[in-house]
N, C-alpha and C positions, 0 to 999 in steps of 0.2 A: 258644281262642286258636289251636289247630291249624287250625280252619276258616278263620280270617282269614289265616293264613300260606299255606294252600293256595290261597285266593282270590287272594292277591297273586302267587303263582307262576303261577297260571293266566292272569292278566291281563298279566304282564310281557312275554310275546312280542307281544301286541297293541300294547302301548305302544312296544315297540322297532320294530315294523313301521311304525307311524304316524310315528315320528320319523325313520326312515331316508331317505325321499325328500327331506326338507328338508336333511338333512345331506349327502346326495349332491349336491344342486344347489349348495350352498355350496362344497364342496370339489372338485367334479367337474373343473373346469378345472385347478386347481392340481395335482391328482393324476395327470393324464394327461401322460405324457412319451413320449419316443422308445422307452422300454422297455415301454409299454403295448401291449396287443394291438391289432391292426388293427381288430378289431370294436369295441373301446372307443373308439378314435380316430374311427371312422366313426359312432358313436352320438351324438357330441357335435357340435353344429352348428359351433362355432368351430374345433375340431380337424379336423373333416371338411373344412372349407373349405381348411385348410392342406394336408392330404393331397391333395385334388383339385387344388389349384393346382400341385403338383409332380408328381403321379403319375396324375392322372385319377381317375375314380370307381371306386375299387377295389371298392366294394360291389356293383358291377354286373358284375364280372369273372365269367366262367363257372365259375371254380374258387374263388370267394370262400368258399364253405362249407368248403373244404379248408384254406384258409390264414388264415381270419379269427381264429383263436385264437393266431396267431403274431405276433411283432413284425416290424417292417420289416427289421431286421437278420437275422432268421431266414429271411425270404423272399428276401432279397437274392441269395444264391447260386443260387436257382432262377428268378430274374427275367430271365435272358438279357441282363444288362447294363442293364436298364431302371431298376433301383434302384441308384444309384451311391453311393459314400461321400459324394460332394459333396451329393447329393440328401438323404441322411439327415442330414447336418450342417445343411443349410438348414432342414429340417423341425424338427430338434431346436432350433435357434435360435429359430424362430418359436413353437414350443410353449412354450419357457421364457419368452417375452415375454408370454404370456397371464396 
């Protein structure tokens, strides 16, 4: 019985990994919000289109590697006025409509 229990524990991570992509695809759009990282927003085609519409291709910015883990609100003070409260609200509204 101990061997069966050990085998079940050994295979559990494999089962979890194989189930994760399907779950991520189902809930991916719903889980991305204005509070998501820029990297997460740019990794999803629907949310990337919204960000690009309002701010351009942020994933091609020379400093993308430095700010990709941040939210738009966190980057706003460093954007020299390019990310406004109004822009964030527009993106937020469009993200919530997905």
